[in-house]
N, C-alpha and C positions, 0 to 999 in steps of 0.2 A: 435175523433174517436167514431165511433158508435157502436163497438164491434159486427159488423155484416158484411156481404157483401149483397148489392143490388142487384136487378136482372140483371144489365148489370155487375156488378162485377162478379156474379156468372158464369154468361155467359161466360164472359172472362176466368174464371177458366178452366171451361169446354174445350176452344177452348185449352188453353195452354196445359192443360191434354192431350186432343187427339193429338194436335202435338207432343206431347212427346213420344206417341206408336211408333209413324215412328221411335225414335230414340234409342227405348228400344234394347240393345244388340249390339248397336253400340259404338264406343271407342269414348269418347268426345275429340272434337278437344282441348279444354282447360286444360286439363288433366296433370298433369305431367308425365315426359318422362318415369317415373318410372312406369306408370300405375296405381297406388293406393295411395292415402295419405297414408297408412296403411305402405307401404313399406319404409317410409322415419323414422327413429328415433324421438323419443319423443323429445330429445335435438335439435336437427337439426329442425325439424318442430316448434318448439317453440322457437325462437330465445330470448335473454334476453330482457328485457321489456326497457331498455334503450339504447340499441346498437346503433351505429350511423347511420342515414340514409340520408345524406347529398344529395340533389340533387332528392329524391324519393318524388313523388307527388302522394297523394290518394284524390279519389272522393267520397264524403260521401252524401248518400242521406237521407234527412227526411221530414218529413211531416210537415204541418205548426202547430200542436200540439206538434212535437218533436224537431222541429229546433234547440232549444236552450239547449237540453239536453246534445249533446256532445260538446258543445262549448268550455269550461272550460277545458276538458280533452285534446281537440284538440290542444290548444293552450299550455297545459304545455307538450303535448307530441311533438309539434315541437321546444319547447325549450330543451326538454332533448335529441332528436335524430337528428333535423335539418330537419327533413321530412316536407313537406308541406300538411294540411290537408285542403281542400275546401268544406264547407259544403253546398249543393245545396237544395233548398226546392222546393220538387215536389208539385204542387197543388192540391187540391181535386178535385175529388176523388181519394185520394191518391193510393189506393191499385190498382184500376183500372189503372190509369195513369204509376205507376210502372210496371206494368205486360204488359202495350202496349208498353212500352220503350225498356223492357229486349226482348221481341219478335222481335224488328227489330234490335236487336243487341247491344243497347246502354244499358252496365250493369255499375254499379260503383264498387267501392271496398269494400264499407261497407253501410249498408242499416237497418234503423231502421225498424223492421217488426214484426208483430204478430207473435210469435213462437208457433202457435198452428199448429197441424198436418194437418188440412185443409189446411191454410194459406201457410204452408212450401210445401206442395205436390207437385204442378207443378213444382216447381225450382228443388226439388229433383228427381222428375223423369228425368229432363233433365239433371242432375247431373252437375247444373250451382253454386252449393254453395260448399264453403270450409269445408272439415269435421274438427270440433272442438274436436273430440275424444283426450283425455290423457291431455287436457290443463292443466297447473299448478294450476288453480284457481279452478276447479272443486270440488276438495277435500275440498274444504275451504268454499263451498256454508254452508247456514245454512239448518237447518231440513226441509226437504220438497220441497226446491227449485229446485234441480236437476231433480226431478221427476215433476215438474210444467209443463213444457215447453221446448221448444228446440230441441227435440228427435222424430226421425223417424226413426221406423223399428230397434230400438236400436242405432242408431248414432246421435252425437250430431253435430247440424247445428246451434244453435243460444245461443249466450250468454245471460244469464238473470241479466242485470246490475242492477236491483232493483226488489223488492219482488212484487209478480203478484198480480193483484186484485182478490178479492173475492166476489161471489154474496152472499148477505145475506140482513137482516132487520136493517136498519138505523130507530130508533125512536126516537120522541121526548119527552124527560125525562119529560117535565111539562105537557104535555097530559098524559101520563101514569099516574102520581101522582092525577092530577085532577079526572081520571077514577078511580084510587084506585087500581091501578094494582102494586103489590109488587114484583111480580115474573114473571121473562122474560119465553116464552113459551118455550115447549122441543120438539114440533114435530108440524106437520101440524094443527092437530085439536085443538091444544092448542093456535096455532097462529089465528086461525078462531074465538075459543072462546075470545081470546083477543080484536080482532077488533069487535066484537061484543059487548063487554064490552065500548069500546072508542064511538061506536055509541049509545047505550042506555043511557049512562050517558051525553052525549053531550059535552065530553070534547073536540072535535075539531069538524070542519065542515065535517070530513068523517076520516073514520079508516085508509083508504089506500090511495094513491094516484096514479094515472095513467096520462102517458102523451103519449096519444093516436096520438095526433098530430103529435108527433116527432118520432113515430112509434119505434124506436128501445129498448124502456125501456120495451115495452110488454113482451119480452122474459125471464124475469126474474123469474117472479112468477112461471112459467113452469119449467125452468130451474133447480130452487133449489128444486124441488120434486123430482128431477131423482137421486140425490146424492146417496141416498142409493143403488139404483139399479145401478147407475154407479161402484160403489164398488163391485157389484156382477157381472160385465160382460156385462152391457146392452149395452155398445157402440160397443164392440166386437161383440155381437150378431145382432147388426145393421149394421155394417160394413161387415158383411159379408151375410146378406139377412138372417137369421135365424130368425130375428126378425123385425118387422116394426113399424113404428110410427104410424101406425093404430091400432097395437095391443095395450092390456089394458094398460101397463106400461104407455107410453105418452099418451094416450088418455085420461086415467083417472086423468092425471096433467092438460090436458088442459080443460076437465070438470070440476076439481076443482078451475081454475081459472075463467072460466066462472059463478060458482056457487058464487063467491065473489062477482060479478055484480048483478047477481041476488036477493043476499042476503041485496042489496045498500050499500056494504062496502066501495064502490069507490066513487070519487067525480063526481059532476053530468056532470062535463063537460071533463071527461075522453078521449072522442073522439076526441077532439080539443085540448085540454091541450098540452103544450111544455115541454120539460125537465126544462127548465127555470123555468116555474111555479112550476114543481114539486120539485125542489130544495128550492123555494121561501115558499112554503106551509109548508114543514118539519120546514125550519128555522123560520119562523112565527108563529108555532103552529096551523096551520090551518088543518094538518093533523097528524095524530099518527105514520104513519109509511109509508116508501117507501120499497119496495123490490128493491134492485138496485146493483148497483156495486160502487167501489171506485172512477171511474171517475167521477159520478154524486155526491159524496160526496165533491169532490174539487169543484163544483159550490155552494154548501151549504157553505163550508169553505170562498169562495168569499164573500160571503153575509154577513160572520161575519168579513171581514178584515184579513181573517186566524188567528184570535186571539184564540188561544189554549185554554186559559182559558174560554173563553166565550162558544167555542165550546164543550169543556169536559162538562161543565155545565148543558149545554142544548140536545146535542146529543149522543145517543149511540148506538150501534152496537150488533145484536146476529146474529150466523148462523143459518138456520133453514133448514131443510128438511122432508120428509115425517113422518119418524119414527123417527128423531132422531135431534140432534143439528150439522148437519154436513155441513160445508161451502164448496161452489162450487167454484172451481178455474177457473179462465180466463185471461190469461196475454195478455195483449195489444200489441201494436206496440210499446208503450213508455217505453215497460220493457224489449226490447231484442234487438241486433244488430247481423245482420248476414254478412258474406263476402263472396262474389262471386269470381269464378274462372274466371280471365279473358284473360290469356293464357300468360301472363306476371308475370313469376317466381319469380322476384324482388319485385314488386308489392302485388303480391300474398301473401308473406313471410312477407311483412311489414304491410299489413293489419292485419294478424294474431298476429304481434308485437303490433299493436294499441290495439286490441283487450285485449293481454295480459297485456299491461300497464294500461289499464282503470283497469282491475280487480286485479291488485296488487298496484303499485306503486302511481297510480291516483287514487285510488278507494274512500280512505278516503275523498279527496278533494271534489270529484265529489258528494259524499252523502251529505256532509255539505251544499254545493253550489247549489244543486238541491233540497235539503230537502225532500229525499227521504228514504224509510224505506230499509236498507241494506240487501242485500242478502248474504254477506258473514259474518261467524261466528266471525272472526278476526275484524270488524267494526263495532261499535255501530252506532244504528240509532241516528238523531238528536233529542234532547229532545224537539224541537218544533212541533214535528209531533202530531197532536190529536190523543185522545186515541182511539177513534173510529175507525180508521184506523189502529192504533198498535193491536187493538183487532182482527180486520178482518184478518191482517196479521197472527196473531198467526193460523188462521184457515188452512193455508197453510199446516203445519205440518201434519194435520190428515184429510185434505179434499179430494174432489172428483173432479176430472176433468170434465168441461163443454162438451157440444155438441162440442164446437168449438175446444176445446183441444184433444179429443179423437175419435171424428167421421172422417172419412175419407174424408168427405165433409160436407160443412155447408150450408144447404138448409136455404130460406128466412122465416123461423118460425115466425118471429119475424112481416114480414108484414103480413102474414096471420092471426097472433092474433090481429094486430090492424083492419083488416077487420071484425075480429069475433066480438070484442067489438064495432066495428061501425054499425053491423047487417048485413052484406054483407056476411058471411061466418057462418055456423053452427061450432060446435066443430067438428063433424065429416069432414066435408068438409077442416077444417085446418088441420088436419093431413093426410088426403088423398092428399092434395096439396102437403104437405110436403114430404112425402113418394114419390109420383112420380118425384119430383125435386131430392132428395137426389139419388134415382135410377138412373136418367139421369147422375147426375155427377158422380157417382160411375163407373157406366158403362163407361164413356168417359176415365177414368183411368185404366180400365181394371180390375177392382175388381171384383173376384169370386163371383157368387151368384146372378148376377144381367144381 
């Protein structure tokens, strides 16, 4: 998962949203006969997690990166209820292929999906997702999880099955020690000073590492700078056209990112390096820091054979923002599951029951099996999870949502930034292209102000 939409997927979302406008105000043929999920009592809407479902078959779609995630839960659910759950792997590009299939009327009962506002928007606009309000497990979420994703216009559509990823800085402790760095940065300016110290002491080949050849990693250095503004309503203003990407807040963040290159703080092959090179550089001490997300840390962990002790000794994490140490939250499709309205009330109820089972009776086994950070207060995370990821997860309590989480559309900022570091776009052209695409996507879904 690359944590963003490519141009073809963005275009697909625009088509999906445009199609939904024609459905606005019309009844959904897959809705329950009562007309609204809210008309059904919570007790009836959320059946017992282990109630018998003999003969019921559910179709579960997942990506190549997430098809193993529901396996154990599905097997245990089948044993407990008598239902049959078939997990189908949708090939990459996952998001585009799912949207294409759904547009043709082929829908699953359950789907691994990125629970951000921009990625849920098309399905919500067409009233294709089951509402998960009043779910019995929501009150059991750990601090910050309920607000981290899965909600559009105050309605819950996705279950957060694990703690979402957080953007911040993963650093090599040996490099910091060589550079004489004893205190972690507390804001963006101090981060730049720390990077300059790594460079001046030659503690590593580069202070930062960028994987411009993979493109998707370029977004994080800009994104983390927006956390303070996000807490003050940045994305609400952008969503309504009251502020633009070309205005000072986002423009300054892009300028600051470009300035890191101008200061020589990045690797010399930043335009061609891949994300695998970035992970290796951090693990091997060739770079001091990467501004990244938890998914990339998993690549670092793989290089260490997932040895927690070795990872804890060498790699650390700290959140960063313009003025403070605020983490930026970006839930991935590996963090959440949604359920479609299919027109079959029995299967729809069984799908809700599956989610409820996952988040209750089946949750402890799931967390241990997948070695993921728990999203529930009553289930502890496995002791085998590296401390850097645990520290990142702590930021969910006080963090701010990313563009993907809070914006109504998700433009290709990362592609434009990759073009900038390759020298084919200026910082001003980056924000202009981003604004133009955002306005197009916002207009397609009928947003006011565009």
